[in-house]
N, C-alpha and C positions, 0 to 999 in steps of 0.2 A: 490563834490564829485558824481561818476557818478550814476545812478539808481541800486541798487541790486537787482539782477534778482529775481523772485518769487521762481522759483527754479533751480540750477544749474544744467543743462541738459549737457550732453557729448558734443551737438553740439553747446553749448553757447560760443559766442566768448567774449573774456575779453581782451580788447583794441584792435590791429589789427596786421595785417601780420607784420609789421617793428617795431614796439613795442607792443608784445603780454602781456600786464600787464595792470590790471584795481585794482581800490582799493576802497572797499564801506565800508560806516559805517552806521551799520545796528543795529536798536533797536527791538530785536524780539517781536513777538506777545504775549501780557500778556496774550489773553485767550485760548492760545492752552501751551502745555506741550512740544509741538514739538519746540525747541529754531531754531534749524537747521535741515529742512527737510533731510531724510534721502536719500544720492546721491553720484555720483563720477564723476570724470570727468579727462581728461589727464594734467590740468594745479596742478602746486603745490599752495598749498593756507598755507599762515600764517595766524594765528588767535591770536589776541593781543585782549584782554576781557577788556571794561573799566568799566563796570559796574556789577554787580551781580554776579551768580555762577550758572553752569549748569554742567552736565554730558555728556562728551563729550566722545562717542563711535568711533573709528577708527578701520577699520577691525576686530569689536568684543573686540578691546580690550578697556576697559573703566576706565575713571578717572574723577575727579571732578577737574572742571576748572572755576578758580575763578578772580575778578578783578585785576586785575596787570600781571596775567599768559601769556603765549606765548606759541603757540603748531605749531608743523609744521606737515601739513598733505601733506605725498608722492601723486603724481599723481596716478591714476587709483585705490585710496583704497576709499571702502565704509565708509561713515563718515555720523554723525548726532549730534545733542544736544538736549537734552531734561532735566526739569528741574521743578518746581512748576507752576501751573498753577497761573495766576495774578503775578507771579515772575518777575522783572524786570532782563533782559539779553542784554546788549549793548556791543558789538565788532566792531574790525576793522577787515575786511577780504583783503588781498591781495594775488591778483589770476593772476598768471604768468604762461606761458609755459617754459617749463626747455631749451628751444632753446635760450632762451633772456641771460643767462648766461653761456649755453655752449660753449665750445671750437667747430670748424668745424670740425678740423685735430682731427689725432688721437695721440695728446700730454699728457705728464706726469701730466697735471693739470687736464685734463678732466678724464684721467683713476685713479688717486690717490685721487682726492676731490670731483670732480664733479658728475660724474656719480654714486658712492655709494652713495652720498647724496642724488641725487635726486630719487633714487630708495630705500633710506631707509633700505640698506640692512643689517643691524644688529639690534637684539634686544634689543633696549631701550625705556625709555620713549618717549613719543612725546611733552611732554607737560615739560616746563621750568616755574618753579616757581618764579613767583616775583622777578625777576632779572632787577636793575636796567640799564643795561647794553642792553637790549635787548628791555626794554621800549622807552628808550632816542632813540634807532637804529630806533626802528619801527615810532617813532612820528616825527622823523626827516626826514626820507622816506617819510611818509606822506604829510608832510609841504612841501618838494620838488615837489611831484606830484600835489600836489593843487595849488599851486601857480603858477608853467607851467613857471617859467622864463628859459631865455637861458640854454640850455643845462640841462634842467632839467632829460631828457630821462638817460643822463650820468650820472646823480647823483643818479638818482634811481638803475641802475645798478652797480653802485659802492659800494651802501648799500646792496644790494643783495649780492654782492660777499664778502663784510664784514662782512655780518650775514653768510654765508658759511662757512667760516674760522671760525668763532667763534663755528659755529656748530662742525665743524671737529675736533676740542679741546674736545668739549663736548661728542662725538661718540666715541673718541679714547678706553676709557675703554673697550666698547662694541663692538668693530669690529671684534672679535673673537667669536661673539655668533650670528650667522646668525637670521636674520628675516623669520619665516615661512608665507609663502604665498600662500599655497596649498589647504587653507580649502575649498572642496567640498563646504559648504554652502554659502559661498562668491560669488562662482562662479555662483551657482544655484539661489541665489536671483538674482544676475545682469542678468543672464537670464531671470528671470520673469519680472524684471521691462523693460528689453528693449522689450519683449513681448507686455507689457501694453503700451508702448511709441509706437510702431512700428504700433498698432491696433486700438489708442487710437478714430479714426474718424467712427471705426466700434462699434456693438452693441457686447458687450463681456460678457459673462457668466462666474459665478463661473464651472459649470461644463464643458464648453468648454476648460477651462484654466487647469482643473485638469486632463482632458483625455491631454491635451499637454504636461502637463509633468509628467504624469502617475502617480498620487497619489491620493488620495480621498480628495472630498472639505474639508473635518475637517481636514485634515493632510495640505493641502494647506494653509487653513486660520492660523493654530497655527502656521506653519512654517515662514509665511509672517511676520505676528504679533510680533512672537518672534525675526525676524531679522531687521525689520523697524518701530517696534513701532505702526503700523497702520494696516490696513485691505488692500486686495488687491483693492477694491474698493473705498476705499477713495484715495489710492495712484492715482489711474486711474483717479477720479473725481479732485485730486489737480492738476494733470498733465494737465488734459482737460482745468480748470481754467487758468491755466498757460498760456497754447496755445491762447485762447479764451483773454486774456488780451492783450497777444501779437498783436492780430488782432485790438483790440480796439483801440491800440494805432496808430497802423502803416498803417491802412487801412480806407476807409468810407463805410465798409459794412455794412448793416443794423445788427443790434443787433440779430434778427432772423435768418438771414443766417448765423453769424458767431458762434451761439447756435448749429446750424445744422450741421456747418463744423468741429466742435470741439467735436462730439459726442452725442449734447444734442438732444433728439427729441423732448423734450416737453419743450416749452419757461418757463413754470413757475418754473418748478423744475430748469431749469437754473439759473433763476434770484434767487432762493433758495440757490441753490449751492454757486453761485458765490459771493452772500454777505454772507454766513457762512465762506468762506476763506478769503474774501477782506474787510470784513466787511462794504460795501458799495453795490450800484446799478451798474450794468454794465455803464447804462449811468454815471451816477454820476462819475465813474472811466474814462472814455472817457473826460468828462468835463475836471476832473484834471490831466491830463494826457499830455504830450508834444504834439502837432498838428502832425495831419501826414503830410508828403511831398505831395502834390499836383502836382508836376512837371511831 
């Protein structure tokens, strides 16, 4: 399977423009309580848990998800998963753009079935507990994606549409209950995360960030921690390490230059922070990564 990104950022490409779908087999880091870091993206994500248990938060709605469970994560919903440190959590993530299954005309299939589902317009649980139908469908879809035999793209799309049909029946009893999407806290935390992502190459202080969002430093830290289960500076460093890992994989830049380009002015601090999140040195990571293109 393809390499799972350290952080699923908004700009991360899953698959390619003609087939915007990717599948990741993930074993979460046992050293961290965050099993899936707080993030969102324009793609839909299907989550199937293979081992372990965690608490999954989708737009602040929290549920326990365990081995055998399936979750539908709509596009543009902020989500994360957390659990006990040193606890096992392994899952399959199927990430695809809604355009892969949408009609391009304004037909009844689009209006009646696909748009409400892609936007999850109803108030019902995102998690389906231990259902053999979804388990078999997901595993069969993954098999076709992995083996990449002739016509595998069509098979993947057929499986996704079959899953949509099943989810249509699952959500029918809830379709009169509209999902609330106007929580100002979710909009605010997205703005804060985008601010950190936009400014990650610069020196950022909590005071500057608090001034930017017209709150005190204490309120900023409490709110960010409540929403993301981490601090603004931890999130920033995690994002910077993600960016530096991309440069280690894809370029021949010196490690000291990569540190400077990703907001670390001190190489020793960069090395310590990289080891904290990646459990290896930047040099070891580069040695183990897929070689960059020299063309």
